[in-house]
C-alpha positions in Angstrom: -14.3 2.6 -17.6 -13.8 6.0 -16.1 -16.7 5.7 -13.5 -18.7 3.7 -11.1 -21.9 3.6 -12.6 -24.1 3.1 -9.1 -22.5 6.5 -7.7 -20.9 8.9 -10.1 -17.1 7.6 -8.7 -14.8 8.8 -10.6 -11.2 7.0 -12.1 -9.1 9.8 -12.7 -6.5 7.8 -14.5 -9.3 6.5 -17.1 -10.6 10.1 -17.5 -7.1 11.0 -19.1 -7.1 7.9 -21.7 -9.1 6.6 -24.9 -10.5 3.8 -25.6 -7.7 1.8 -25.7 -6.3 3.2 -22.8 -3.4 5.4 -24.1 -3.3 9.5 -22.6 -5.0 11.8 -25.4 -4.6 14.9 -22.5 -0.8 14.7 -21.8 -1.4 17.5 -20.2 -3.9 16.2 -18.1 -2.0 13.2 -17.6 0.8 15.2 -16.3 -1.0 17.3 -14.0 -2.5 14.5 -12.3 0.8 12.2 -12.2 2.2 15.3 -10.2 -0.8 15.6 -8.1 0.0 12.2 -7.0 2.9 12.0 -6.8 3.5 15.2 -4.5 0.2 13.5 -2.5 2.8 10.2 -2.1 5.7 12.0 -1.3 3.9 14.5 1.7 2.4 11.5 3.1 5.0 9.0 3.5 7.6 11.8 4.3 5.4 12.1 7.3 4.8 8.3 8.1 9.2 8.4 7.6 9.7 10.9 10.2 7.2 9.5 12.8 9.3 6.5 12.6 12.4 8.2 13.1 11.3 9.7 15.7 9.8 6.7 18.0 12.4 6.3 20.6 11.2 2.9 21.6 13.3 1.5 18.1 16.2 3.8 19.4 19.1 3.7 21.5 19.0 6.0 24.7 21.6 8.7 22.9 22.2 9.9 19.6 25.6 9.0 19.4 25.0 5.5 19.9 21.6 5.1 17.8 23.6 6.4 14.8 26.7 3.9 15.3 24.2 1.2 16.0 22.2 2.2 13.1 25.5 1.8 10.7 26.5 -1.2 12.1 22.9 -3.0 11.6 22.4 -1.5 8.0 25.9 -3.0 7.0 25.3 -6.4 8.7 21.9 -6.5 7.2 22.6 -5.2 3.5 25.3 -8.1 3.4 22.6 -11.0 4.2 20.1 -9.2 1.8 22.8 -9.2 -1.0 23.8 -13.1 0.0 20.1 -14.1 -0.1 19.6 -12.6 -3.4 22.6 -14.4 -5.0 21.5 -17.6 -3.7 17.9 -17.9 -3.7 17.3 -18.0 -0.3 15.2 -16.0 2.4 16.8 -13.5 4.7 17.0 -13.2 8.2 14.6 -10.4 10.0 14.8 -10.6 13.7 17.0 -7.6 14.8 15.3 -4.5 15.7 17.8 -1.7 15.2 18.0 -3.8 11.6 14.2 -3.9 11.0 13.7 0.0 11.7 17.0 0.7 9.3 15.5 -1.4 6.9 11.4 0.3 7.1 13.2 3.6 7.2 15.8 2.6 3.9 13.2 0.7 2.1 9.8 1.8 2.7 9.7 5.1 0.3 11.1 3.1 -2.5 8.9 -0.1 -1.9 5.4 1.9 -1.6 6.5 4.4 -4.9 6.8 0.8 -6.9 3.1 -0.8 -6.3 1.8 3.2 -6.1 3.1 3.9 -9.7 2.2 0.6 -11.0 -1.8 1.5 -10.1 -1.6 5.0 -10.6 -0.1 4.4 -14.1 -2.5 4.0 -17.3 -1.7 2.3 -20.6 -2.8 -0.8 -22.3 0.4 -2.7 -20.7 -0.6 -2.3 -17.6 -4.9 -3.2 -18.0 -4.8 -5.6 -14.9 -3.2 -2.9 -12.6 -6.1 -0.6 -13.8 -8.5 -3.3 -12.8 -6.7 -2.9 -9.2 -6.7 0.5 -8.9 -10.4 0.1 -9.5 -10.8 -1.4 -6.5 -9.9 1.0 -4.2 -12.0 4.1 -5.9 -14.2 5.4 -3.2 -17.7 4.9 -2.1 -20.8 6.8 -1.6 -23.1 7.3 2.0 -25.0 4.5 -0.2 -22.5 2.4 -1.1 -21.3 2.0 2.4 -22.4 -1.4 2.6 -19.4 -2.7 0.2 -17.2 -5.2 1.7 -13.2 -3.7 1.9 -11.1 -4.5 -0.2 -8.8 -7.5 1.4 -5.4 -8.0 0.1 -2.7 -10.3 1.3 0.5 -8.6 1.6 3.0 -12.1 0.9 6.9 -11.0 2.5 5.0 -7.3 3.0 7.8 -7.0 6.4 6.5 -3.8 7.9 3.6 -3.0 6.3 4.7 -1.4 2.9 1.9 -2.7 0.4 -0.7 -1.6 3.0 0.9 1.9 3.2 0.5 2.3 -0.5 -2.8 1.0 -0.9 -4.1 3.3 1.8 -2.3 6.4 0.4 -3.7 5.7 -3.1 -7.5 4.6 -2.0 -6.9 8.6 0.1 -6.0 9.9 -3.0 -8.4 8.7 -5.2 -10.9 9.7 -2.5 -9.4 13.3 -2.5 -9.6 14.1 -6.7 -13.4 13.4 -7.3 -14.8 16.3 -9.0 -16.7 18.9 -7.2 -19.5 21.1 -8.0 -19.4 24.6 -7.1 -22.9 25.9 -5.6 -23.4 29.8 -4.9 -25.2 28.8 -1.4 -22.8 26.4 -0.4 -19.8 27.2 -2.1 -17.7 23.9 -3.0 -19.3 20.7 -2.5 -18.9 17.1 -3.2 -21.0 15.9 -5.7 -21.7 13.0 -3.4 -20.9 12.6 0.0 -17.8 10.4 -0.9 -15.5 8.1 1.6 -12.4 6.5 0.5 -12.8 2.9 0.5 -11.7 0.4 3.0 -8.8 -1.9 2.7 -7.8 -5.0 4.9 -4.6 -6.4 4.9 -2.5 -9.4 6.0 1.2 -9.3 6.0 1.9 -13.0 5.6 5.8 -13.1 6.4 8.4 -15.7 7.7 9.2 -13.0 10.6 5.8 -11.8 11.4 6.4 -11.3 15.0 9.0 -9.8 14.4 7.3 -7.0 12.3 4.7 -6.4 14.0 5.6 -3.6 16.3 7.3 -1.8 13.5 3.8 -2.1 11.3 2.0 -0.9 14.3 3.7 2.2 14.3 3.8 3.0 10.5 0.2 1.8 10.2 -1.2 4.6 13.1 0.8 7.7 11.9 -1.9 8.5 9.1 -4.3 9.1 11.6 -2.2 10.9 14.0 -1.1 13.3 11.6 -4.8 14.2 10.0 -5.4 15.1 14.1 -1.8 17.2 14.3 -3.2 19.4 11.7 -6.7 19.8 12.7 -4.7 21.0 16.1 -2.7 23.3 13.8 -5.9 25.5 12.8 -7.5 25.8 16.0 -4.5 28.2 17.0 -5.9 30.5 14.4 -9.7 30.5 15.6 -8.3 30.6 19.1 -6.1 34.0 17.6 -9.3 35.5 16.2 -11.5 35.0 19.1 -8.9 37.2 21.3 -10.4 40.2 19.6 -14.3 39.4 20.4 -15.6 40.6 23.5 -14.9 38.2 26.8 -18.3 36.7 26.7 -18.2 35.5 23.6 -14.4 34.6 24.0 -15.4 32.8 27.1 -18.7 30.9 25.0 -16.4 30.2 22.2 -13.3 28.6 24.9 -16.3 26.6 25.9 -17.3 25.1 22.2 -13.5 24.4 21.7 -13.5 22.5 24.5 -16.2 20.2 23.5 -15.4 19.9 19.9 -11.5 19.3 21.1 -12.7 16.0 22.6 -15.1 15.3 20.3 -12.0 15.4 18.0 -9.3 13.4 20.5 -12.2 10.9 20.6 -12.3 10.5 16.9 -8.4 10.7 16.3 -9.0 7.4 18.6 -11.2 6.3 17.1 -9.3 6.1 13.8 -6.3 5.4 15.0 -8.3 1.9 16.7 -9.8 1.1 13.1 -6.5 1.9 11.1 -4.8 -0.7 14.1 -7.8 -3.4 13.0 -7.3 -2.6 9.4 -3.7 -4.4 9.1 -2.6 -8.0 11.2 0.2 -10.0 10.6 0.6 -14.4 10.2 2.9 -16.2 9.7 3.8 -18.0 6.6 6.8 -19.9 4.7 6.1 -19.1 0.8 8.8 -22.4 -0.3 6.1 -24.9 1.7 3.0 -25.7 0.4 -0.4 -23.8 1.2 -1.4 -27.1 2.8 1.5 -27.1 5.6 0.3 -26.1 8.9 2.7 -23.1 8.8 0.7 -21.8 6.3 -2.9 -22.3 7.5 -3.9 -18.4 8.2 -2.6 -17.4 4.2 -4.5 -20.9 3.2 -7.7 -19.1 4.9 -7.4 -16.0 3.2 -6.6 -16.9 -0.2 -10.0 -17.5 -1.3 -11.1 -14.3 0.1 -8.7 -11.9 -1.2 -9.5 -9.6 -4.0 -5.1 -8.9 -4.5 -2.3 -10.4 -3.7 0.9 -8.6 -3.2 4.5 -10.1 -3.4 6.8 -7.2 -3.6 11.0 -8.7 -3.3 10.6 -11.9 -2.2 10.0 -14.3 -4.9 13.6 -13.8 -6.4 15.4 -14.2 -2.7 13.5 -17.7 -2.2 13.7 -18.8 -6.1 15.7 -21.9 -5.4 13.3 -23.0 -3.2 10.0 -22.2 -5.6 11.4 -23.3 -9.1 9.7 -26.8 -10.1 11.6 -28.1 -13.3 9.5 -29.9 -15.5 10.6 -32.7 -17.4 7.6 -33.1 -19.8 7.3 -29.5 -20.6 10.2 -26.9 -21.8 9.2 -24.4 -19.1 9.6 -24.6 -15.6 6.7 -24.1 -13.0 6.7 -22.5 -9.4 5.7 -24.4 -6.5 5.4 -23.5 -2.5 2.9 -21.9 -1.7 1.9 -20.2 -4.6 0.3 -23.2 -6.2 -2.6 -23.3 -3.4 -2.8 -19.6 -4.1 -3.2 -19.9 -8.0 -6.4 -22.7 -7.4 -7.5 -21.2 -4.4 -8.2 -17.7 -5.5 -11.7 -16.5 -6.5 -12.3 -15.0 -10.1 -11.5 -12.0 -10.2 -8.6 -11.9 -8.0 -5.3 -9.9 -9.1 -1.5 -11.0 -8.1 1.0 -8.3 -8.3 4.7 -9.0 -8.4 7.7 -7.0 -8.3 11.3 -7.9 -7.9 14.8 -7.3 -8.4 15.2 -10.1 -11.2 12.8 -10.9 -13.6 14.1 -14.8 -14.0 11.3 -16.3 -12.3 8.7 -14.6 -14.3 8.3 -17.2 -17.1 7.8 -20.2 -14.3 5.3 -18.1 -12.7 3.4 -17.0 -16.0 3.4 -20.5 -17.2 1.9 -21.9 -13.9 -1.1 -19.3 -13.8 -1.9 -20.1 -17.1 -1.9 -23.7 -15.9 -4.6 -22.7 -13.6 -6.7 -20.0 -15.4 -5.4 -16.5 -14.8 -4.6 -14.2 -17.8 -1.0 -13.2 -17.2 1.0 -10.2 -18.3 4.9 -9.1 -17.8 5.3 -5.7 -17.0 6.2 -2.9 -19.7 9.6 -2.8 -21.3 10.8 0.8 -19.6 9.5 1.3 -16.3 6.3 3.4 -15.1 7.2 6.8 -14.4 4.4 9.5 -12.4 7.2 12.1 -13.3 10.6 13.1 -12.5 12.2 11.0 -9.8 9.0 9.2 -9.5 9.3 5.8 -11.3 7.9 2.0 -10.9 10.0 -1.2 -10.4 12.1 -2.3 -13.0 10.9 -5.7 -13.1 7.2 -6.5 -12.6 4.5 -8.8 -13.5 0.4 -9.5 -12.8 -1.7 -12.3 -13.3 -5.8 -11.9 -13.2 -8.0 -15.1 -12.2 -10.4 -15.9 -14.8 
């Protein structure tokens, strides 16, 4: 389906595919991939720069900051390697290490999820249905509820950033029509789909300060771009008569105050769209430590597990005597049981060894399952999806 029937909202990826999900216009697909990749890179680069410039996560001088970052990185990556090797969770409590990890891993992890959702093809039908959750809405559809996301092991808000960039891009590429009197205007009054994400993590409290910094950047950067536009208007105003300049300056002041207020509101709204809650995926969903996840599991539209299952594999795999294939335990069983019909799970990881047990358990509870494509999805040069991924959809 290429459009939202109620408002003629277009799914740009579906426009480039035939009825079997294969690209019928390679040129259009390439252009879309290039545009989506450039849009993603611009957004994420801004977020990383903002995070690196945030002094609260840095030492007083650049030299000690550099040495601290290197030491933190060496210590952290050794522990992460050990965690993956032994299938046990890593420790994330050191703030210097959290910053290094976020700056280093956020671009790639965001890219993996974004690439999966923007890629087409018959092997990614579940991802295509997930993408359509984030198509924009119109004025008459504003009462639609936001997309509810459970980002399990999502650390610094990586999944929320990827989905926020996705929803913004899908809104910006909607078709426009030309009108002689009004130049170019949208076909309908379009607004990006609202997304509410809860990051469920063993170290939720430690990640929360970075989540707040990362998710606030998009609203702040929009305000900066508007400010740059006003400088050009001020230069043009100097050529106008003094009285007109004074009147224009008064108007600019009013506009600036209104836009500052709008920026503050955007900032506050963005803060409300992503929260963090404690969870331990190795424990059952009914365990007290997973109470917040249990409350959200039945309402979520999308669950994302990025690089969290394999490092906990030794605690998750359940060896079944009566069947050949193993199963997964922990909170996954409760999620598979309680999730609503139509809910989607997207998993990416450093290995595919847990996929057979996970997909077999999903089938036990009435989920459609699919391993990731045999080759990495690609939106162009240096913009690839994860090596290992799998998808589940509740029937």
